[in-house]
N, C-alpha and C positions, 0 to 999 in steps of 0.2 A: 353464527349460521343458524342457531336455534332461534334468535329474534327474542331472548329475554336476558334479563339482568345476571351478574356474576352470582348474586346470592341464590338466585332461583338452581342455576346450575349446582351451586353447593349443595342445596336442598336435595336435588335430586341423586346427586352422587354420593352423598352422606345419610340419605335418607332420613334427614334430620326433623323435616316438616311437610305435612302433606301437600303435594301438588296436583294441579290439575292434570287428568290423564292426557290431555291432548298435549300439554306442555311438556309432559315426561317424555312422551313419544318423540318429540322435534329435540329435545336434549338427548335422549340416548341414539337417535339417529346421526346427530352431529357427533357424537361423541365414536360412534361406528366408523362414519365416514373419516374421521380425523387420526383414528386408531389412539385416541387421548388415553393415556394411562396417570392415574392419580398420583402425585408426591407422597410415597408411603411413608416417607420419614418426617416428612414436613418439617416443623422448626426444630427437629432433632439433631439435624447436620449443625447447626448454628451452635450448638450447645457443647459439640465436640463428642456427641454420643455414636459416632459412626466407626468406631475401631474395630471393624470386622474383618474376618477372614473367612471366605466360603468355601466348603469342601462339598463336591460334585460326586456323588458316588453310588454305585447300584447296591440295590436293596437284598443285600446275602446276609443274614444274621447267622450269627455262630461259626464265622470263616475268620482266615486270616486278615479278611477287610477289617474286623472289629480293631485288632490291632494296630492297623493302619491308623484308625482314628483316634486311639488312646496315645500314640505316640505325635499325633498333631495336636491334640489338645493339650499335651504336658507343655510343649514348646510355647504354643500360642500364649497359655495361661503365664508362662514364666516371664512373656515379655509384653503382658499386659493387654493382649489382643482377646476379644470374644470370637466363638464359633459359631455358624449357622451352617447348618447340612440340607442339602438338597439330596433327596433317596429318589435314584432314578431307576427305571425299568431296564436299563441296559440298551436303550435305543437312541439313536442319536437326535431324535426329535426331543426327547426326553432332557437329555443331556444340555441341549440348546437351550431348550425352556429356562433350565436353572441358571446358565450363563447369562442369559437376557434379565431374567428375576434379579440375580445379585448386583448385575449393574445398576439395575434399578433400585436396590437396596445399598448401594456404593460401597460395596466391599472394597476395602484396600486392596486385598488380592485373594486368589482361588486356588485350590488344589483340586486337580481333576484326577480322580482315582479308577484305575482298573481298565478303561477302554483304550483302544486304539486310538491315537491323535489323527483325525480324519481331516479333510479339506475343509469342511464346514467347522470344523472345530476351530482351526488356526484363523479361520476369516472370521469368525467372530471373537475370538481373542484380539485379535488385530483391531477390528472394529472397535470393541469397548474400551482399548487401552489399558485393560487390568491386567497388571501382573498375575502371571500362571504358572504353577510348578505341576508336571505330571508324575505322577505314583504308581507304581505297578506296571509300567510299561517303558519303553525306551524311546524317546521322543526324537524325531527326525529333522526336528527344526532346532537351530544351534538357539534362536531367540527364548525358547521354553525349556528350561532345564527339566530334568528327569532324574528319577531314583527308582532302582529295584535291584535285583540280583542277577547274575549270569545265569539266565535259565538254560541256555544251550549247553554249557560248562556243568551244571548241577546236573541235568537230565543225562547228559553224557557219562556221568562217573555213576551215576544210580544205575542205569544200565551196563555199564563196565562191571561194577559189582556182581550183578547178577551173573554176566558172562565168567569171570572168574572164579564163581562158584560153581562152574559147570553147566550152565544152562545155555543152550544155542538155538532153541524154540520159546523166543519171548515176543508176546504179543504186547499191544500197547491200546490202552483206552484213552484219545485224546479229545481234548476240549475243541470245538470246531474254530474255524477260522485262523488268521494269520496273527492272532494276539501272541503276547509273551507264552500264555497259559496253553494256548493252542498251538500255533507256529512254532515258536523258539523251543518248546520242550519236545516237540515231535522231531523237531531237525538235531537234538542232541541225542535221541532216541537213534536216528537213521545212521548217524554219525558213529556211534559206538559199534552197531552192528555192522558197518562197512570197514571200520579199521580192524574189526576182528574177523574180517573176511567171512561174515556171515550174511547170506542174501536176505535183505527184508522179504517179508510176506506179507502182501498187502490185504490179504483175507483176514488178518489177523490184527489190523488196525481199525479201529471202529472209532467213529466220531460219537462223543457223549455229551449231553448236557450236565450240570454242576451238581444235581442231587443225589442222593444214595440210590433214588428209584432209578435213575438214568445210568449209572454204573453198573446196577443189576441188571439192566436191560441190555447194557453194551456186552456184559460177559456174557449172557445168552447167547447173544449173537455170534461171539468167538468161538462158544463150544459147540455150536451148532454146524460149524466147519468140518470138512472131512477129516482132519487131524487137530490134535489139540495140542496148545502150547504148554511147556513145563513152568513157565512165570509170565506175568504181566505187570509192566509199568502204566501206571496212571498219573494223568495230570494234576489230580487233587485227591486228597486223603478221602473227600467225601464218594469219590468214586471207586476208591479203592475200597471202602467199607461196603459197598454197594456190590463189588465184585465177589468180596469174600463173602456176603449175605448168599448170594446166588450159589457159590461153589456147596456151602455148605447146604443149601435146602437140595441140591442133586447128589447130596451125600460124597463129595470130595473134602478132602482135609487140606488144609493151609497150615504149614507150607509142604506137607507131605509129599502131595500130588502136585499143587500149584503153588509155587511161591509169588508172593503179591506186595509191590512196592507202591506208596502213594507221594504225595508232595505237599508241600506246606508245614507238616509237622504240626497239625491242630491238635487242640486239646483232646479230639476224638482219636488220635492214632493212640493214645497211652489208654485210652477206656475198653475199647474193643477187644475182644477175644480172639484169635492172639492178638497180643499187640502189635501194630502196623510199622513195619521198618518205612522211613519216610524222610525227605529231604527238608532239613532243618535250616531256617533264617529267621531273623526278627524281623516281623512286620512292624513292630514298635520302632525299632530302629529306622525302617523306611519311612514312617510317618513322620517322625522328628527331623530327620534328614531335610525331608520335604519343607517341612515349616520352617527350618533354619533359612533353606535357599530362597523360600517366597519371602520372608522379613528382610534378606538381603536384596531382592528386588524392590521391594515397598520403600527400604530406603534409598533406592538408586545406586547399589551397588551392583558389581558383575559377578555370576556365578560361574566358576570355573573349577574343573571340566564342567560342561554342560550335562552329562550324564554321570551319576554316580551309581557303585554297585555295593550293596552289603554283601557280608560274608555269608557263606554258606557249608552246611556239612550234612553228610547221611547220618541219620540217627538210625542204627541198626537195632531190631528188635526181633520180635518172633516170627513174624509172616515170611520171613525168608530164608531157606537155606542152601 
C-alpha cells in the first residue's frame, strides 16, 4: 500500500534509520488504514518465553484488591507462570483495551478483577479465545468461572448484628451500580431489615464513591436528613472511615451516638480509632482460587462449580455497640 520495501517499513516502525518524510507519511497512512499492530513479542514466542498470565484490575491501591493480586501471584509463581498486570480506570473501554493488549501479548489466560462482566467483556473473551476467570464478582456465564464471597449473606449478617444490638434506625452508604459491592451488599442490607420487619428508609441510603472523602460526603448527606440513624452499614471500610471522620468532625461519638460497620476488613480497620467492626474474608484466598481455576482452564480441564465462594465472618471491634 505504501509502495516501499519491507525494510523501509521496518525503519519507520522501529525508528531505526532515517527515512524520507514523504515515505514516512505513506507508511504511517498505510498503518492507519490497515490498523496494523507490530508483533511485540517477535521471536520470543518461538523461544517459549510466553508463559504469561494477565491480571486486569482497577487501580485502587491499599484495598482488598492488593490481596487479590498477592494470591494470584503466589499460585502463578508456584506453577511457573509470569504475571503481567493491566491497571484500568474502571471503565469498560479501559478493560477492553487490556483484553486486546493481552491477546497481542499472547497471555495463556487472564484474571479479570472487580468489575461486572458486561456483554462487551464476554464478546471480547469469546473473540480472543483466551481462558478467563472472574474474581470479585459472580459470573453469569458458565463458561467463565468466578470466585468471590457471598456478599448478600455477609451483608445480611452484618446488619442483623446491628439489629440484635437494638438498632432499628440503620442507614447504608453503598457503592453505586449493581456490582457485588453495590448491588449485592445493598440486597443483604434490605433483606435483613425486611426480615426484622423494619421498614427501609430510602433517604438513609446514599450512594458513594470508594474513597474516604466520598464516605465522609455520604455521611454528611445522611445527617442532613430530618431524622438521623443510630447505625450505618458501609459497603467498604474506606467509606466507613470517611463516615466516622465526618461524625467526629460534627461532635458525635462512635459508637456511643452512632455505630458504624465496614466491609473487607482492610488493614485500615484495625488502625483507625475506634477500631472498625468489619466483614472479614480473605482476598488472598480469592486470588489464589482464581489462579488455580485459570491454570485448570489453560490445561484444558473443567472448573466445577463455575462459581466459588470463600468464607466470611464479622470481625467485631469498637465501632459498634
